[in-house]
N, CA, C and O of each residue as an XYZ file, in Angstrom:
856
protein
N     -18.241     10.335    -29.143
C     -17.061      9.934    -28.797
C     -16.710     10.754    -27.053
O     -16.562     10.335    -25.905
N     -16.704     12.295    -27.837
C     -16.654     13.293    -26.495
C     -17.708     12.999    -25.852
O     -17.592     12.486    -24.739
N     -18.917     13.243    -26.378
C     -19.958     13.024    -25.207
C     -19.723     11.669    -24.597
O     -19.147     11.976    -23.553
N     -19.786     10.779    -24.606
C     -19.325      9.534    -24.101
C     -18.385     10.022    -23.257
O     -18.808     10.364    -22.152
N     -17.212     10.150    -23.473
C     -16.169     10.453    -22.321
C     -16.255     11.774    -21.556
O     -15.391     12.170    -20.775
N     -17.395     12.419    -21.863
C     -17.918     13.702    -20.807
C     -18.808     13.007    -19.709
O     -18.633     13.168    -18.502
N     -19.703     12.282    -20.224
C     -20.536     11.313    -19.594
C     -19.677     10.264    -18.154
O     -19.788     10.171    -16.931
N     -19.066      9.814    -18.952
C     -17.755      8.656    -18.353
C     -17.091      9.823    -17.238
O     -16.681      9.134    -16.303
N     -16.945     10.571    -17.080
C     -15.893     11.477    -16.166
C     -17.381     12.101    -15.019
O     -17.391     12.116    -13.788
N     -18.147     12.409    -15.681
C     -19.126     13.338    -14.819
C     -19.873     11.757    -13.694
O     -20.394     11.933    -12.593
N     -19.720     10.457    -14.323
C     -19.843      9.177    -13.875
C     -19.309      8.863    -12.714
O     -20.064      8.559    -11.790
N     -18.004      8.873    -12.542
C     -16.384      8.339    -12.249
C     -16.916      9.656    -11.014
O     -17.138      9.212     -9.888
N     -17.083     10.981    -11.186
C     -16.590     12.370    -10.586
C     -17.660     11.738     -9.191
O     -17.245     11.619     -8.039
N     -18.919     11.434     -9.594
C     -20.436     11.336     -8.677
C     -19.746     10.026     -7.910
O     -19.681     10.095     -6.683
N     -19.201      8.775     -8.605
C     -18.771      7.629     -7.654
C     -17.917      8.112     -6.434
O     -17.971      7.632     -5.302
N     -16.821      9.527     -7.011
C     -15.755      8.948     -5.877
C     -16.268     10.531     -5.212
O     -15.439     11.127     -4.523
N     -17.393     11.056     -5.401
C     -17.798     11.893     -4.058
C     -19.029     10.927     -3.295
O     -19.407     11.157     -2.146
N     -19.475     10.015     -3.993
C     -20.480      9.448     -3.129
C     -19.648      8.853     -2.175
O     -19.980      8.922     -0.992
N     -17.913      7.888     -2.725
C     -17.566      7.221     -1.626
C     -17.139      8.133     -0.544
O     -16.940      7.699      0.591
N     -16.951      9.706     -0.931
C     -16.364     10.466     -0.468
C     -17.028     10.649      0.778
O     -16.525     10.463      1.886
N     -18.422     11.098      0.481
C     -19.644     10.704      1.620
C     -19.819     10.044      2.776
O     -20.015     10.421      3.932
N     -19.686      8.712      2.128
C     -19.571      7.494      2.526
C     -18.494      7.691      4.039
O     -18.784      7.809      5.230
N     -17.500      7.665      3.486
C     -16.524      7.419      4.517
C     -16.589      8.366      5.227
O     -15.819      8.234      6.178
N     -17.283      9.525      5.247
C     -16.759     10.991      5.893
C     -18.407     10.735      6.971
O     -18.463     11.173      8.120
N     -19.360     10.122      6.440
C     -20.448      9.641      7.149
C     -20.163      8.378      8.697
O     -20.395      8.203      9.893
N     -19.434      7.748      7.352
C     -18.497      6.243      8.681
C     -17.942      7.114      9.373
O     -18.430      7.196     10.500
N     -16.920      7.968      9.114
C     -16.271      8.261     10.653
C     -16.773      8.991     11.309
O     -16.308      9.127     12.441
N     -18.324     10.050     10.778
C     -18.973     10.508     12.141
C     -19.418      9.482     12.639
O     -19.355      9.756     13.838
N     -19.770      8.624     12.578
C     -20.296      7.301     13.249
C     -19.622      6.859     14.031
O     -20.105      6.781     15.161
N     -18.689      6.531     13.893
C     -16.962      5.896     14.690
C     -17.112      6.595     15.543
O     -17.369      6.086     16.634
N     -17.021      8.052     15.432
C     -16.377      8.881     16.140
C     -17.479      9.201     17.382
O     -17.133      9.277     18.561
N     -18.761      9.363     16.942
C     -20.380      9.843     17.589
C     -20.444      8.028     18.750
O     -20.984      8.085     19.855
N     -19.869      6.736     18.268
C     -19.883      5.926     19.027
C     -19.128      5.979     20.237
O     -19.590      5.579     21.306
N     -17.562      6.636     20.060
C     -16.689      6.421     21.064
C     -16.990      7.865     21.937
O     -16.553      7.965     23.083
N     -17.421      8.480     21.587
C     -17.707      9.669     22.254
C     -18.914      9.231     23.310
O     -18.911      9.379     24.532
N     -19.869      8.691     22.535
C     -21.016      8.242     23.663
C     -20.498      7.128     24.720
O     -21.068      6.766     25.749
N     -19.240      6.673     24.177
C     -19.230      5.369     24.829
C     -18.338      5.956     26.305
O     -18.454      5.448     27.420
N     -17.335      7.296     25.909
C     -16.551      7.697     26.950
C     -17.437      8.708     27.895
O     -17.094      9.023     29.035
N     -18.483      9.110     27.323
C     -19.460      9.872     27.932
C     -20.441      9.305     28.831
O     -21.009     10.048     29.632
N     -20.772      7.739     28.771
C     -21.482      6.803     29.288
C     -20.366      6.647     30.458
O     -20.677      7.048     31.579
N     -19.162      6.116     30.261
C     -18.041      5.663     31.358
C     -17.944      6.698     32.279
O     -18.043      6.291     33.436
N     -17.760      8.063     32.149
C     -17.543      9.417     32.831
C     -18.671      9.364     33.408
O     -18.526      8.697     34.433
N     -19.783      9.734     33.289
C     -21.046     10.263     33.734
C     -21.620      8.846     34.587
O     -22.246      8.987     35.638
N     -21.392      7.761     34.130
C     -22.475      6.742     34.774
C     -21.630      5.988     35.980
O     -21.674      6.002     37.210
N     -20.561      5.091     34.619
C     -20.144      3.824     35.676
C     -18.994      4.744     36.647
O     -19.192      4.748     37.862
N     -17.923      5.436     36.147
C     -16.660      6.125     37.197
C     -17.064      7.429     38.211
O     -16.340      8.089     38.956
N     -18.803      7.545     37.876
C     -19.195      8.480     38.611
C     -19.882      7.749     39.784
O     -20.166      8.426     40.772
N     -20.104      6.760     39.774
C     -20.964      5.911     40.638
C     -20.033      4.600     41.592
O     -20.321      4.125     42.691
N     -18.898      4.293     40.712
C     -17.996      3.825     41.692
C     -17.008      4.915     42.576
O     -16.289      4.468     43.470
N     -17.023      5.960     42.348
C     -16.732      6.968     42.507
C     -17.337      7.158     43.870
O     -16.715      7.753     44.749
N     -18.095      6.847     43.990
C     -19.213      6.909     45.338
C     -19.075      6.140     46.403
O     -19.091      6.278     47.627
N     -18.873      4.918     45.284
C     -18.797      4.040     46.302
C     -17.836      3.560     47.173
O     -17.805      2.919     48.224
N     -16.540      4.419     45.881
C     -15.319      4.567     47.360
C     -15.520      5.284     47.943
O     -15.114      4.834     49.015
N     -16.056      6.635     48.223
C     -16.080      7.462     48.638
C     -17.023      7.030     50.239
O     -16.789      7.820     51.154
N     -17.739      6.195     50.481
C     -19.103      5.591     50.755
C     -18.679      4.600     51.855
O     -19.337      4.440     52.883
N     -17.322      3.825     51.520
C     -17.074      2.298     51.790
C     -16.958      2.306     52.811
O     -16.445      1.218     53.075
N     -17.125      2.968     53.887
C     -16.668      3.225     55.388
C     -18.038      3.536     55.967
O     -18.090      3.503     57.196
N     -18.903      3.766     55.462
C     -20.034      4.473     56.229
C     -21.495      3.723     55.396
O     -22.564      4.149     55.833
N     -21.575      2.888     54.498
C     -22.375      2.179     54.349
C     -22.363      1.055     54.608
O     -21.274      0.489     54.525
N     -23.925      0.025     55.154
C     -23.721     -1.519     55.315
C     -23.062     -1.872     53.948
O     -22.776     -1.124     53.013
N     -22.866     -3.492     54.117
C     -22.482     -4.233     52.946
C     -23.369     -4.427     52.397
O     -23.250     -4.593     51.183
N     -24.472     -4.490     52.908
C     -25.198     -4.861     51.490
C     -26.104     -3.356     50.746
O     -26.733     -3.254     49.693
N     -25.875     -2.580     51.592
C     -26.100     -1.035     50.623
C     -24.706     -0.723     49.367
O     -24.755     -0.036     48.347
N     -23.569     -1.508     49.924
C     -22.515     -1.416     48.966
C     -22.665     -2.493     47.912
O     -22.610     -2.151     46.731
N     -22.849     -3.752     48.231
C     -23.526     -4.531     47.383
C     -24.183     -4.451     46.582
O     -23.800     -4.900     45.501
N     -25.964     -3.632     46.717
C     -26.339     -2.784     45.766
C     -25.830     -2.037     44.617
O     -26.055     -2.075     43.407
N     -25.021     -1.299     45.434
C     -24.872     -0.098     44.327
C     -23.893     -0.597     43.638
O     -23.644      0.171     42.709
N     -22.925     -1.898     43.635
C     -21.977     -2.282     42.810
C     -22.463     -3.442     41.968
O     -21.782     -4.022     41.122
N     -23.610     -3.693     42.266
C     -24.679     -4.474     41.265
C     -25.671     -3.253     40.023
O     -25.980     -3.341     38.835
N     -25.831     -2.469     40.828
C     -26.491     -1.437     39.936
C     -25.033     -0.636     38.752
O     -25.218     -0.113     37.653
N     -23.741     -0.806     39.459
C     -22.808     -0.264     38.294
C     -22.539     -1.503     37.220
O     -22.485     -1.454     35.991
N     -22.386     -2.659     38.144
C     -22.439     -3.878     36.737
C     -23.266     -4.171     35.890
O     -22.915     -4.746     34.859
N     -25.022     -3.723     36.222
C     -25.993     -3.701     35.214
C     -25.301     -2.886     34.231
O     -24.694     -3.357     33.269
N     -25.415     -1.576     34.517
C     -24.835     -0.670     33.635
C     -24.116     -1.047     32.844
O     -24.427     -0.749     31.691
N     -23.227     -1.614     32.981
C     -21.724     -1.948     32.009
C     -22.359     -3.260     31.383
O     -21.895     -3.613     30.299
N     -23.147     -3.852     31.824
C     -23.918     -5.018     31.266
C     -24.452     -4.398     29.754
O     -24.099     -4.733     28.624
N     -25.405     -3.401     30.170
C     -25.853     -3.188     29.136
C     -25.185     -2.271     28.331
O     -25.235     -2.302     27.102
N     -24.473     -1.336     29.075
C     -23.623     -0.543     27.627
C     -22.753     -1.531     26.683
O     -22.430     -1.206     25.541
N     -22.486     -2.482     27.136
C     -21.718     -3.656     26.686
C     -22.392     -4.193     25.304
O     -21.826     -4.171     24.211
N     -24.105     -4.824     25.631
C     -24.997     -5.283     24.462
C     -25.154     -3.789     23.783
O     -24.734     -3.827     22.626
N     -25.601     -2.581     24.132
C     -25.450     -1.693     23.329
C     -24.458     -1.659     22.048
O     -24.796     -1.400     20.893
N     -23.329     -1.936     22.450
C     -21.905     -1.442     21.677
C     -21.864     -2.661     20.705
O     -21.606     -2.554     19.506
N     -22.186     -4.006     21.441
C     -21.531     -4.738     20.559
C     -22.536     -5.363     19.484
O     -23.743     -5.411     19.717
N     -22.005     -5.817     18.352
C     -22.811     -6.025     17.131
C     -23.647     -7.347     17.326
O     -22.901     -8.321     17.422
N     -25.005     -7.659     17.413
C     -25.725     -8.562     17.659
C     -25.449     -9.831     16.792
O     -25.469     -9.772     15.562
N     -25.244    -10.741     17.339
C     -25.564    -12.249     16.698
C     -26.827    -12.099     15.357
O     -27.670    -12.995     15.328
N     -26.890    -11.321     14.622
C     -27.945    -11.160     13.274
C     -28.743    -12.147     12.984
O     -29.962    -12.235     13.127
N     -27.739    -13.120     12.434
C     -28.193    -14.535     11.930
C     -29.065    -15.113     12.743
O     -30.070    -15.542     12.176
N     -29.005    -15.260     13.870
C     -29.748    -15.967     14.588
C     -31.226    -15.171     15.226
O     -32.136    -15.907     15.607
N     -31.388    -13.701     15.309
C     -32.456    -13.275     15.631
C     -33.415    -12.466     14.375
O     -32.981    -11.955     13.343
N     -34.673    -12.536     14.789
C     -35.439    -11.807     13.335
C     -35.457     -9.671     14.371
O     -35.690     -9.274     15.512
N     -35.270     -9.360     13.738
C     -35.447     -7.337     14.101
C     -36.718     -7.593     14.771
O     -36.618     -6.615     15.512
N     -37.935     -8.159     15.146
C     -38.792     -7.631     15.624
C     -37.838     -8.343     17.225
O     -37.701     -7.661     18.241
N     -37.524     -9.185     17.144
C     -37.117    -10.461     18.503
C     -35.668     -9.364     18.990
O     -35.456     -9.326     20.202
N     -34.713     -8.506     18.068
C     -33.472     -7.702     18.227
C     -34.430     -6.617     18.878
O     -34.152     -6.379     20.054
N     -35.149     -6.144     18.525
C     -36.059     -4.356     18.930
C     -36.378     -4.828     20.684
O     -35.887     -4.441     21.744
N     -37.212     -5.622     20.413
C     -37.853     -5.989     21.283
C     -37.218     -6.427     22.874
O     -37.941     -6.379     23.869
N     -35.950     -6.799     22.926
C     -35.152     -7.558     24.181
C     -34.385     -6.173     24.480
O     -33.932     -5.943     25.601
N     -34.264     -5.252     23.400
C     -33.486     -3.926     23.693
C     -34.653     -3.210     25.000
O     -34.523     -2.885     26.181
N     -35.566     -3.210     24.191
C     -36.655     -2.236     24.894
C     -37.253     -2.905     25.837
O     -37.937     -2.210     26.588
N     -37.214     -4.359     26.114
C     -37.113     -4.586     27.493
C     -36.463     -4.231     28.567
O     -36.934     -4.098     29.697
N     -34.991     -4.019     28.101
C     -33.739     -3.246     29.243
C     -34.668     -1.758     29.096
O     -34.520     -1.062     30.101
N     -35.318     -1.323     28.358
C     -35.236      0.569     28.425
C     -36.647      0.984     29.338
O     -36.842      2.138     29.720
N     -37.594     -0.157     29.620
C     -38.840     -0.479     30.162
C     -38.709      0.077     31.341
O     -39.613      0.755     31.830
N     -37.297     -0.195     32.083
C     -37.507     -0.059     33.614
C     -37.536      1.357     34.191
O     -37.791      1.789     35.315
N     -37.185      1.934     33.026
C     -36.682      3.307     33.305
C     -37.993      4.123     32.518
O     -38.345      5.202     32.996
N     -38.403      3.808     31.813
C     -39.594      4.881     31.273
C     -40.652      3.720     30.481
O     -40.359      2.566     30.167
N     -41.977      4.440     30.277
C     -43.197      2.954     29.589
C     -42.596      2.933     28.520
O     -42.080      3.978     28.123
N     -42.506      1.846     27.825
C     -42.153      1.538     26.421
C     -43.175      0.439     26.119
O     -43.259     -0.680     26.625
N     -44.249      1.255     24.783
C     -45.177     -0.241     24.610
C     -44.772     -0.040     22.720
O     -44.823      0.845     21.866
N     -44.330     -1.652     22.851
C     -43.558     -1.794     21.315
C     -44.793     -2.406     20.720
O     -45.382     -3.156     21.499
N     -45.337     -2.267     19.512
C     -46.480     -2.854     18.887
C     -45.836     -3.564     17.243
O     -44.957     -2.905     16.688
N     -46.146     -4.406     16.806
C     -45.512     -5.095     15.551
C     -46.685     -5.536     14.661
O     -47.752     -5.776     15.226
N     -46.621     -5.631     13.690
C     -47.095     -6.834     12.799
C     -46.240     -6.915     11.301
O     -45.821     -6.044     10.538
N     -46.205     -8.399     11.287
C     -45.037     -8.674     10.069
C     -45.475     -9.911     10.065
O     -46.279    -10.575     10.719
N     -44.411    -10.146      8.744
C     -44.659    -11.162      8.136
C     -43.695    -11.410      7.766
O     -42.948    -10.469      7.501
N     -43.184    -12.890      7.542
C     -41.774    -13.188      7.210
C     -41.481    -12.970      5.715
O     -41.904    -13.439      4.658
N     -40.527    -12.010      6.107
C     -39.855    -11.431      4.577
C     -38.704    -11.522      5.317
O     -38.670    -11.006      6.434
N     -37.418    -12.308      4.703
C     -35.865    -11.936      4.704
C     -35.548    -10.713      4.856
O     -35.708    -10.098      3.802
N     -35.055     -9.888      5.944
C     -34.328     -9.091      6.050
C     -32.742     -9.205      6.478
O     -32.236     -9.827      7.412
N     -32.163     -8.417      5.506
C     -30.672     -8.680      5.198
C     -30.445     -8.483      6.957
O     -31.236     -7.962      7.744
N     -29.055     -9.108      7.259
C     -27.864     -8.500      8.214
C     -27.954     -6.809      8.234
O     -28.343     -6.343      9.305
N     -27.654     -5.902      7.226
C     -27.218     -4.613      7.324
C     -28.388     -3.997      7.585
O     -28.488     -3.283      8.583
N     -29.639     -4.225      6.557
C     -30.665     -3.511      7.271
C     -30.750     -4.010      8.632
O     -30.359     -3.111      9.377
N     -31.012     -4.818      9.147
C     -30.945     -5.118     10.872
C     -30.194     -4.377     11.532
O     -30.759     -3.597     12.299
N     -28.649     -4.357     11.469
C     -28.172     -3.813     12.420
C     -28.216     -2.067     11.912
O     -27.305     -1.482     12.498
N     -28.916     -1.234     11.116
C     -28.565     -0.569     11.071
C     -29.833      0.510     11.863
O     -29.773      1.601     12.431
N     -30.909     -0.429     11.553
C     -32.714      0.072     11.780
C     -32.058     -0.196     13.338
O     -32.284      0.713     14.138
N     -31.237     -1.404     13.859
C     -31.615     -1.177     15.489
C     -31.156     -0.032     16.178
O     -31.677      0.672     17.044
N     -29.659      0.008     15.386
C     -28.589      1.352     15.746
C     -29.656      2.250     15.675
O     -29.138      3.155     16.331
N     -30.853      2.717     15.345
C     -31.048      3.890     14.645
C     -32.262      4.076     15.804
O     -32.773      5.138     16.161
N     -32.548      2.774     16.256
C     -33.643      3.044     17.529
C     -32.857      2.856     18.712
O     -33.459      2.866     19.786
N     -32.041      2.745     18.705
C     -31.102      3.067     20.021
C     -30.446      4.402     20.001
O     -30.124      4.896     21.082
N     -30.228      4.998     18.970
C     -29.972      6.397     18.989
C     -31.167      7.163     19.607
O     -31.094      7.906     20.586
N     -32.155      6.905     18.970
C     -33.314      7.581     19.403
C     -33.506      7.629     20.906
O     -33.605      8.584     21.677
N     -33.530      6.182     21.115
C     -34.098      5.796     22.251
C     -33.329      7.109     23.707
O     -33.780      7.801     24.620
N     -31.928      6.776     23.069
C     -30.917      7.286     23.859
C     -31.448      8.608     24.250
O     -31.581      9.034     25.397
N     -31.777      9.288     22.968
C     -31.759     10.800     22.769
C     -32.701     11.055     23.698
O     -32.592     12.000     24.480
N     -33.920     10.064     23.694
C     -35.200     10.499     24.565
C     -34.792     10.341     25.858
O     -34.921     11.443     26.392
N     -34.410      9.625     26.562
C     -33.818      9.247     28.200
C     -32.737     10.327     28.586
O     -32.428     10.856     29.654
N     -32.354     10.425     27.488
C     -31.503     11.860     28.172
C     -31.932     13.316     27.950
O     -31.422     14.171     28.673
N     -32.561     13.568     27.292
C     -33.149     15.060     26.509
C     -34.598     15.555     26.977
O     -34.802     16.575     27.634
N     -35.744     14.494     26.444
C     -37.248     14.437     26.310
C     -37.701     14.601     27.615
O     -38.773     15.152     27.865
N     -36.836     14.089     28.595
C     -37.900     14.262     29.636
C     -39.573     13.378     29.765
O     -40.503     13.610     30.537
N     -39.434     12.282     28.623
C     -40.639     11.489     28.524
C     -40.926     10.384     29.576
O     -40.152      9.927     30.418
N     -42.385     10.021     29.298
C     -42.634      9.542     30.191
C     -43.547      8.151     29.909
O     -44.114      7.332     30.633
N     -43.373      8.339     28.438
C     -44.044      7.284     27.510
C     -43.389      7.504     25.653
O     -43.445      8.360     24.770
N     -42.796      6.118     25.860
C     -42.424      5.702     24.250
C     -43.057      4.784     23.694
O     -43.182      3.737     24.329
N     -43.601      4.879     22.460
C     -44.180      4.355     21.225
C     -43.767      3.832     20.638
O     -43.567      4.563     19.668
N     -43.213      2.432     20.335
C     -42.146      2.135     19.137
C     -43.228      1.016     18.078
O     -43.630      0.021     18.681
N     -43.629      1.137     16.771
C     -44.031      0.123     15.900
C     -43.000     -0.198     14.599
O     -42.226      0.549     14.000
N     -43.312     -1.591     14.424
C     -42.557     -2.070     13.510
C     -43.724     -2.479     12.619
O     -44.354     -3.386     13.162
N     -44.262     -2.103     11.367
C     -44.665     -3.194     10.555
C     -43.737     -3.431      9.362
O     -42.997     -2.519      8.994
N     -43.742     -4.604      8.748
C     -43.045     -5.243      7.504
C     -43.761     -6.308      6.600
O     -43.785     -7.521      6.805
N     -44.477     -5.461      5.311
C     -44.759     -6.308      4.145
C     -44.352     -6.741      3.782
O     -43.329     -7.011      4.411
N     -44.468     -7.585      2.054
C     -44.016     -7.926      1.705
C     -43.071     -6.862      0.409
O     -42.309     -6.923     -0.556
N     -43.582     -6.244      1.007
C     -42.789     -4.849     -0.066
C     -42.188     -3.487      0.716
O     -41.395     -2.734      0.151
N     -42.655     -3.273      2.059
C     -42.241     -2.256      2.701
C     -41.738     -2.808      4.328
O     -41.777     -3.938      4.815
N     -41.408     -1.898      4.729
C     -40.826     -1.306      6.001
C     -40.753     -0.213      6.788
O     -39.919      0.674      6.610
N     -41.753     -0.209      7.845
C     -42.074      1.198      8.537
C     -42.007      1.339      9.845
O     -42.676      1.027     10.831
N     -40.830      2.002      9.551
C     -40.485      2.013     11.212
C     -40.804      3.473     12.333
O     -40.278      4.573     12.157
N     -41.869      3.110     13.578
C     -42.197      4.402     14.143
C     -42.349      4.971     15.213
O     -43.400      4.732     15.809
N     -41.447      5.838     15.779
C     -40.870      5.795     17.176
C     -41.623      7.204     17.893
O     -41.280      8.319     17.499
N     -42.594      7.059     18.892
C     -43.179      8.759     19.231
C     -42.886      8.783     20.695
O     -43.002      7.682     21.233
N     -42.493      9.888     21.559
C     -42.616     10.226     22.893
C     -43.123     11.786     22.978
O     -42.991     12.735     22.205
N     -43.864     11.607     24.465
C     -44.777     11.876     24.644
C     -43.458     13.453     25.118
O     -44.073     14.431     25.543
N     -42.207     13.607     25.060
C     -41.865     14.426     25.772
C     -42.086     16.274     25.114
O     -43.044     16.787     24.536
N     -40.700     16.869     25.543
C     -40.759     18.239     25.742
C     -40.502     18.665     24.124
O     -40.489     19.857     23.818
N     -40.341     17.821     23.316
C     -39.316     18.084     22.272
C     -38.848     19.465     21.653
O     -39.262     20.378     22.367
N     -38.224     19.865     20.713
C     -37.436     20.875     20.324
C     -37.518     21.099     19.090
O     -38.047     20.353     18.266
N     -36.912     22.316     18.847
C     -36.910     23.608     17.789
C     -36.178     22.503     16.743
O     -35.325     22.039     17.499
N     -36.066     22.059     15.924
C     -35.816     20.922     15.122
C     -34.578     22.081     13.990
O     -33.643     21.600     13.350
N     -34.855     23.282     14.010
C     -33.836     24.249     13.161
C     -32.835     24.181     13.967
O     -31.789     24.231     13.319
N     -32.601     24.057     15.467
C     -31.654     24.380     16.352
C     -31.005     22.947     16.295
O     -29.966     22.890     16.953
N     -31.358     21.795     15.677
C     -30.685     20.793     16.105
C     -30.004     19.990     14.740
O     -29.100     19.173     14.912
N     -30.454     20.259     13.574
C     -30.288     19.721     11.986
C     -28.744     19.356     12.179
O     -28.403     18.419     11.458
N     -27.786     19.854     12.947
C     -26.639     19.347     12.298
C     -26.249     18.710     13.589
O     -25.042     18.577     13.788
N     -27.063     18.311     14.464
C     -26.704     17.730     15.756
C     -26.042     15.907     15.388
O     -26.677     14.992     14.864
N     -24.755     15.892     15.836
C     -23.931     14.353     15.587
C     -25.224     13.209     15.921
O     -25.070     12.100     15.407
N     -26.379     13.411     16.686
C     -26.750     12.620     17.067
C     -27.565     12.172     15.430
O     -27.388     11.031     15.002
N     -28.480     13.236     14.581
C     -28.974     13.391     13.884
C     -28.502     12.905     12.394
O     -29.181     12.486     11.456
N     -27.109     13.110     12.514
C     -26.284     12.834     10.964
C     -25.738     11.390     11.330
O     -25.340     10.750     10.356
N     -25.648     10.747     12.602
C     -25.099      9.437     12.623
C     -27.034      8.543     12.177
O     -27.082      7.389     11.750
N     -28.231      9.326     12.392
C     -29.277      8.594     11.577
C     -29.335      8.796      9.986
O     -29.569      7.876      9.202
N     -29.133      9.892      9.681
C     -29.035     10.155      8.243
C     -27.949      8.653      7.552
O     -28.185      7.596      6.967
N     -26.560      9.485      8.128
C     -26.202      8.252      7.908
C     -26.074      6.827      7.877
O     -25.238      6.158      7.269
N     -27.168      6.389      8.736
C     -27.357      4.781      8.727
C     -28.874      4.509      7.839
O     -29.217      3.433      7.349
N     -29.489      5.545      7.806
C     -30.409      5.482      7.089
C     -30.298      5.651      5.866
O     -31.235      5.274      5.162
N     -28.876      6.396      5.111
C     -28.839      5.964      3.203
C     -28.070      4.547      3.800
O     -28.463      3.561      3.176
N     -27.381      4.324      4.530
C     -26.752      3.140      3.817
C     -27.525      2.044      3.665
O     -27.050      1.045      3.124
N     -29.047      2.076      4.198
C     -30.256      1.190      4.100
C     -31.044      1.718      2.742
O     -31.628      0.880      2.054
N     -31.055      3.002      2.394
C     -31.786      3.562      1.322
C     -33.186      3.542      1.783
O     -34.171      3.071      1.215
N     -33.056      4.348      3.306
C     -34.209      4.989      4.135
C     -34.593      5.636      3.983
O     -33.825      6.539      4.315
N     -35.806      6.204      3.485
C     -36.417      7.944      3.509
C     -37.106      8.038      4.903
O     -37.838      7.073      5.120
N     -37.054      8.915      5.849
C     -37.654      9.389      6.994
C     -37.880     10.786      7.455
O     -37.364     11.712      6.829
N     -38.704     11.030      8.633
C     -39.279     12.126      8.431
C     -39.260     12.284     10.499
O     -39.562     11.427     11.329
N     -38.938     13.253     10.636
C     -38.848     13.673     12.002
C     -39.531     15.124     12.486
O     -39.121     16.277     12.352
N     -40.471     14.708     12.966
C     -41.723     15.577     13.493
C     -41.450     16.132     15.130
O     -41.265     15.310     16.027
N     -41.449     17.211     15.322
C     -41.045     17.633     16.648
C     -41.385     19.261     16.857
O     -40.828     20.144     16.205
N     -42.296     19.471     17.780
C     -42.471     20.999     18.499
C     -42.026     20.894     20.104
O     -42.262     20.124     21.035
N     -41.208     22.170     19.884
C     -41.878     22.008     21.803
C     -42.708     22.250     22.032
O     -43.637     22.859     21.502
N     -42.353     21.398     23.685
C     -43.490     21.223     24.462
C     -44.718     20.075     23.497
O     -45.879     20.217     23.883
N     -44.560     19.239     22.579
C     -45.618     18.673     21.912
C     -44.536     17.079     21.347
O     -44.822     16.274     20.461
N     -43.352     17.098     22.219
C     -43.194     15.090     22.138
C     -42.368     15.531     20.272
O     -42.355     16.575     19.620
N     -41.818     14.187     20.016
C     -41.442     13.875     18.975
C     -41.445     12.734     18.464
O     -41.043     11.814     19.177
N     -41.871     12.449     17.157
C     -42.161     11.234     16.510
C     -41.472     10.943     15.108
O     -41.730     11.586     14.091
N     -40.722     10.077     15.166
C     -39.646      9.741     14.064
C     -40.571      8.738     13.552
O     -41.245      8.013     14.284
N     -40.592      8.707     12.019
C     -40.844      7.605     11.338
C     -40.054      7.649     10.039
O     -39.851      8.680      9.398
N     -39.531      6.157      9.635
C     -39.003      5.532      8.589
C     -39.495      4.411      8.033
O     -40.009      3.410      8.532
N     -39.098      4.950      6.143
C     -39.646      3.775      5.541
C     -38.833      3.549      4.328
O     -38.362      4.376      3.546
N     -38.761      2.169      4.332
C     -38.074      1.294      3.450
C     -38.597      0.352      2.294
O     -39.636     -0.301      2.394
N     -37.919      0.348      1.386
C     -38.520     -0.966      0.342
C     -37.723     -2.005      0.571
O     -36.502     -1.929      0.429
N     -38.279     -2.970      0.909
C     -37.521     -4.352      0.889
C     -37.671     -4.724     -0.204
O     -38.753     -4.665     -0.789
N     -36.255     -5.335     -0.856
C     -35.986     -6.033     -1.620
C     -35.122     -7.040     -1.857
O     -35.138     -7.625     -2.939
């Protein structure tokens, strides 16, 4: 009886620790999303609108109209990235393809996929989609890459996602505590996916995630 009681205490402690870690990871993800929104608003939209304001008397109406359309397009893209998609109505492949189609205007993107009709739960769709967004955002901001290759493979039992760029890479030991990598780690844990990030300075970056389909 003492042994059973001791084991129950161990299990209870493990559950409490897991719940605490999950809550902390959720807070990190939410805080990162807020920081990214604030950064994008400040660095892009507000900067563009300030330029329009400063040049309102010097530019032609068609030039100002073009600048305003650029700002509006950026706001739409930002809203699309932050708003959870209607997951019941779209396949994971189409969800990723639609997002990458927008990115393709700024960098060459090659998306390959080989899938079979296997039910994918909404939490898996959302977290994989957010991982793709996180990685692509980091590539656009930091990698100085000219090409990104995205691959999605779905079989009866497994799902494999690969994202590779030809950018400048980085020393991963210097980035292990970064909020972006913590965000990816948290989302991968939620869907019980294992992943590996391969990178070296000047040799690009390759991300591979694999999970069992239940």
